[in-house]
N, C-alpha and C positions, 0 to 999 in steps of 0.2 A: 605506144601509150602505156604509161605505168602509174604506179602510186607508191609514194615514199613515206615511211614512218620512222621517226627518230626519237629516242628517249635518252637524254644525257644522264650522267652517273648519279646526280643528286635526285633524279626523278624515278629511279628504279628501285625495286624492292631489295636488291642485294648489292647495289652500288656499282653494277656493271654498266657498260655502254652498250646500247642497242641501236643498230642501224639496219633497216629492213626495206625491202622493195618487192613489189609484184611486177614482173616483167611480162608485158602483154603485146602480142603481135599476131601469131598464128598458131593454132593447135597442131599444125603439121611441121612446126619448127623444132625438131628434136634438139635437145640440149645434152651436152656432154659435161663431165667433170674432169678437169685436166690438171695435173701437177707439172709445172714447168721447172725443171732443175736449173740450178745456177750454171752459168756458162761464161766463158771468156770470149772476147771479140777483138778483132784487130782494129787498129787505129783507123778511123774514118768509116767504120761499119754503121749502117743505117737500118732502122726499123722502116720497112716499106709496106704500106697497105696493099699496093698493087701486086706484091708477091703472093698474096692470098686471095686475089680477086675481090678486094673489099670495095667499099662504097666510093672512095676517092683515091687520089694518088698521093696521099699524105706520106711524108717522110720525116724522120726525126733521128738525130744521132744516138747511137747506143753507147752506154758506158762501157769501159774496158771489161768490166765483169757485171753481168746482170744477176740479180738476186733470185733465189728460189721463190716461186709464188704459185698460187692456184687461180684458175678461172673457170667459169661455166660458159663455154662458147657455143656459138651456132655450129651445127653439124657440117654445114656446107663449106664454110671458109676457115673454121677454126678461130674466127675473130668474134666480135660482139661479146666480149668476155663477161659481161653482166656483173660479176662480183668475185671477190677473192681476197686472200691474205698473202702477204709476203713474209719472208723469214725475219725481217726487221720489225714485224709486228704491226704493219700498216694494212688496213682493210679499205677497200674501195667498192662502191656500188654505183653503177651508172649505165644507162642514163634515164632520167625522167624527161620526156619530151616537153619542151617549152616553146611557146609561139609568141614571137615579138610583134609589135605593131607594124602594119604594112608600111606606114610612112617612115618608120625607123629603119626598116630593111631597105628602103629605097636609098637611104643615105649611106648605109653600110651593109650591103647584101652579103648573105652567107656565102662562104667560099666552098662551093660544091665541087670544085675541081681538085684542090689540094689541101682543103681544110681538115681539121681533126673532127672525127665523129665517134659515135658509140662503138664502132668497129675497133677503134684503136685505144681508147682511154685506159681500160684496165691493164692491158699489156704494157703500154708505155709508162704508166705511173708505177705499177707494182714492181717492175723490173729494176727500179733504182731508188724510189723514195724511201727515206729512213723515218719520217714522221708524217702524221696526217697533215699538219700545217705545210710541210715541205711538198707533199703531193698536191695539195690545193694550190699552192703558189706556182708549182711547176705547170699545172694545167692552165692556170691563168696566164703564165708567160707564153705558153704555146698558143693560146687563143690570140694574144696580142701580136705575136710574131707571124703565125701561120693562118690565123682565122679559124672560126668554127664552121664546119660544113653543115651544121644543123643546130637548132636551139636545144639546150639541154640543162638539166640539173644533175649534179654529182655529189655523192656523200663520201666522207673520209673519216676514218676512225683509227685511233691507236690507244695506248695505255693511259693517255692523259687528256685527249681531246676528241670531240666530234665536230667536224666542219662540214658545211654544205655550200656549194657554188652554183650560181645561176647565171646563164648567159643572157645578155640583152640582144645585141646585134653580133655580127661576125667577129668584131674585135673588142667588144665591151662586155664586162662581166663584174659580178659582185659575189663575195663570199662572207659567211658569218660563222663564228664558233657558236654552237648551240649552247645557250646558258645552262649551267650545271643542274638546275632544278626544274627544267622545262622539257616539254615535248614539242615536236614539229611535224607537220604533215603537209604533203604537196601532191597535187593531182593535175599534172600537165599545165601548171601555171608558174610564172615567176612571182614569188610572194614577198620578196624582201622590199623594204620600204626605206627607212632612214639610212643615211650613210655618213660616217664621219671618218676622215682619213687619219685622225689622231687616236681612234679607238683601236686598241690592240686585238679586239675580238672581231674586227672587220678587215677585209681586204677587197681590193677592186682594181680594175684597169686604171692606168695613170690618168686617162682622159675621160673617165666615166661621166663626170658632171659637165666638164667643159664641152665635150662632144654633144651632150644632150642640149646644151644651150645653143651651140653653133648650128645644130641641125633643126632647131625650132621645136624640140621635144619637151623642153623645160624652160620656163620663164621665171626667174627668181622673184621678180617684182610681183607678178600676177599669181604665181603658184605657191609662193611661200617656200617652206623647207623642201629640200629635194626628196623625192619619192621614186626609188628605182623602178618599182612596178608600174607606177603611173606614167613614168617617162618612157619606158621601153616595152612594156608587155601588153599584148592584146587583151582586151576586156570587152566582150560582147555577149550576145544571147547564147552563143555556143558554150561559154563558160558556165552559164546559169544552170544548165541541165547536165552537162558532161563532166564538169570539174568540181563546181561548188558543192554538190551533194556529197561527194566522196570525202572532202575535207571536213564538211559539217558532221558527217557520220563518225569519222575517226575521232574528231574532237569531242563528240558527244559520248563515245564509248570510253575514252580516257578521262574526260572531265565531265561527268554527268550533270553537274550543276550549271553548266554553261548553257544559256538560253540564247539562241540566235536563229534567224531565218535561213533555210537551206540554200536560198538563192542570193544571199548577201555576201558572197565571197570576198569582195573587195574590202569589206569591213570586218572580216573575221580576224581575231587576234593572230599575230604572226607566231607567237609561242604560247603554249598553254601549260599551266601547272596542273598535273593530274590530280583527280580526286583522291585516289589511293596510289601508293607506289606501284609503278608499272612492272609487270612480270613478262617473261617470255610468252606465257600463255595469252596475256593481254594483246601482245603484238600479233600473235597468230590469229587471234579473233579479228583484229582489224584487217589482216590480209585475207581472211575468209569472208569478210562482210559482204552481204548482198541485200541489205535493208530487210532482214528477216523480221517477220511480225508486222510489216507495214504493207500498204497497198502497192508499194514500189518494188516489192520482191519479184524479180523476173523468173524465179524458179519455184514459185508456190504451187498452186493447183495445176498450173500448166506452164510450159515454157513460153515466155513472152519476150521475143526479140524486139518488139516495138516499144518496150518500156522506155520512157524518155530519160529517166535517171540512170546513168551508167554506173554500175556497182564497182567496188574494188575487185571482187573475185568474179572474173569472167571466164567463160570456157576457153577462150583463145589465150589465156595466160599460159606461157610455156614453162615458166618456173617462178617460184617465189622464194625469197631467202631472208634469213635473219643473221646478221653478223653480230656476235656477242664478244665483248672483251672484258675479262675479269683480271685486273692487274695484280691481284693478290696471289694468283696461281701461276705456276710455271707456264711460259708461253705455249708450249706444245699442247696443253689442255686448257689453258686460260683463254685461248682464242678458238672459237668454234663457229662454223657457219652451218646453219640448218637449212636444208634445201627441200622444197616440196616440188617435185617434178609434175608439170602440168598445172591444172586448176587447183589452187590451194584449198578451196572448200571441199574438194573430194580427193585430197591427197594427204600424205603424212610428211612431216618435216623430219628428214633424215640428217643426223649430225655428222659433220666432218671436222674432226679436230685438226688444228693447224699443224700438229706434229705427225699426222698420218703420212706414212712414207710411200704408200701406193694405193691405188684403187683397182678393183677388178676390171677385166677387159670390157664388160658390158656397159661400163660407165663412159666408154669412148665409142660406143656404137649408137646407131639410130640415125635415120634419114627422114625424109618427108613421106615415107611409105611405112606402114605398120610392119613390124617384124616380131619374132618370138624370142629375141635375145636381149635387146637393149632395155636398160632400166626405164628410160623415158617411155617407151611404148608399153611396158608392163603397167605403168600407172595410167597412161593415156587411154588405153583400151578399156580399162575398168571405168574411167570417168565417162567415156563415150557411151558405154552400156548403161550406166546409172542415169544418164540424162534422158534415156528413153522412157523412164518412169521415175523422175526425181522424187516425188512425194513418198513413194514406196521404198525405193532402193537407197536413197541418200542416208536416211537414218541408220540403216544397217552398216553402211560403210563408215560414216562419221563416228559412230559409236566404237567400232573396232579400231579405227585409227587413233581416236582419243585415248583409248585404253593402252594402246601400244606406246603412244607418246608419254603418257603418265608413267608407265612402267619403265620406259627407257630413261626418263629424267631421273628416277630414283636410282637406277643402276649406274648412270653416269656419275651421280654424286658419290656413290660408294667407290667406283673405280678411281675417281680423281683423288680421293684420299689415299688409296693404295699407290697411285702413280707418284704422288708427292713423296711418299716414303721410299719407294723404289728408286726414284730419280736421285735421291741423296746418297743412296748406297751403291746402286748398280745401274748407271745410265743405260747400258745396253739392254738389260732386263726390262727397264722401264719402257724403252722403245718397243721391244717385242710385245710387252703387255698392251701397250697402246694400240698397236696394229691389230693384235688378236681381238681385243675388245671392240674396237671401232668397226672392223670388217665383219665381225659377228653381228653387230647391230644392223649394219647395212643389209646383210644377207637375210636377217629376220624381216626387215621391212619389205624387201622384194618378195619374199615368200608369202607374206601377208597379203600383198596386192594380188598375187596369183590366186590365193585361196578365196579372196573376196570376189574376184572375177568369176570363179567357178560357182560361188554361192549366188551371185547375181544372175548368172546364166540359168541356174536351176530354178530360181524364182520366176524369171521371165518365160522359161519354157513351160512351167506350170500355168502361168497366166494365159499364154497364147493357146495352149491346148484347151484350157477351159473356155476360152472365147470362141473357138472354132472346132468344137469336139465332133459335131455331126453324129449325135447318138441315135441309134435305132430306138424304136419305141420300147423294145425289151431291155435296152441299156446294156446288152450283152455283146454286141458286135458293132 
């Protein structure tokens, strides 16, 4: 269960493309950051999910040469890649779980045996797609040929476009290019509506409308214009409290003048024009949102797991990320993915430039048991401790991480200027500088998490000692 936020180039403060998602499943699901080098493959070679103990037995032909790309995979299988960039400049994030109508799935059930799932999407697309549109079309072709093993939404970005794809049933899908001056938010729902096969900003399965008619999901005479969401997507009381409030809150943050009811999701605008140009910090705010300042905040005076409104930032978030593309900069620094390990509200976003040549060993460590080495558990242990007294400890952690991010953003801007100069004069020196700078920032972020853990333990130790001191009357022993 995830939340997706997109801001197209005309909606952002600097003209960059922003594609973000909070990935939620289990706090014990350690995530790694992996660089997959380009590789050659013999004719007939297959990508096989079963080779990694994935969710299905999905298979797909590999190209003769796969591109270099990054992913943020599940520790156990090395799959479930979440997000990444490839050397062609394509970024992918997936997936946002989507739930189709029961009657629609009866007509075209999910292919849970050999269909494509979140396990496969990032690896299969990033190893060969040269553009965001191509990646989107390729996933659509796979869905039509192999079937989807689950319902999902997937985002694609490059230096010219941002696309988003939503599944209906196993073999039906629809995608749209996000309008250049708009933002888009999704929270476990298929939100697309109108479809026109003649519109170059739209793509879909070849039988999207005809199948809906044949399956009794859409009646042109009674229903009027085709509505993808109404024809294919579940819409019931579960959406009113689990999904709608998140989209409502994100749209309210980015477009404050927008007035709408939190449980009226079916009527929310598909795209919204932001009140002010969107910044990376704005997107971070949405990924960290938990209805602060309202009665629906589950982390206020006490932890409230019974709060009916599910927030964007939940403890079981295993990572959140922001893919940013700045076409005016050289690709090695113009494309960056910021990753918050664990719960975004109590984590910091660490930057990974697309041109980073290596990551430290601790980014490939971590399981479902706490350890002392992996980056994931350095952040997760801090978050777990803070949740024992959120009102007291969270402000300490959030302030420190905010200062770190602000300082890092300033340093990145200065470094990028230097990189552009170096790249034109001495590419090897530019690469060395990129690695040195980026690895230094990552090390500082890890060290900060460890220091904050020590600080939180000190505070909690004093609190517990005060609560159960058992002082003698003399107060001396």
